[in-house]
C-alpha positions, 0 to 999 in steps of 0.5 A: 499500500503507497502511502504519501509522506505526511498523509497518515498525520493529516488523516487523523487531524480532522476527526481530532478537530471535530472531536474537540468542537463537540467536546467544547460545544456540549460542555459549555452549554450544560454549565449555564443551566446548573443551579436551583429553580423554583416553581410559583406554588400556585402553578403546580398541581399540589399547590406546594413548594416545587423546586429542581436543582440541576448539578454540574455532573448531569444529575438532578433532584426534584423536590415537592414538598418534602418528597424528593426524586433523583433524575439525570439531565442533559441539554439538547437543542435549547431543551432540558430532557429530564430522564426519570428513573422509570425511563420516561423523559420530560422535556422543558423549554429553556428561556433565559433563566426560566425552564417551562416543563409540561407534566402529563395531565397538568399545565405548564410549569414555570421554574425560575432560577434562583439567585447564586449566593 
């Protein structure tokens, strides 16, 4: 097999550059959504304090009153995807510091990002 001098090094350059771009674009988009979010109790089905906490590692906690449920999350095409332990996926719209989530059988809930301390 005939390989032109220097061509072998260039063949690997393109995939490496593409991988670097993908890594940088995915990592940066998640960071700005990390934090705590609270919903207006009047907007929630149980009319109790409801909050989300999105952690840097892609894990999260959903709190409704005294109950907590853990989940994993990701950002895709300007949407928050909440992956429940039962295998379901809730999709939320992202607008500045607000996440809009629609729960099955209920209205759309707006979670506002809490100021950092």
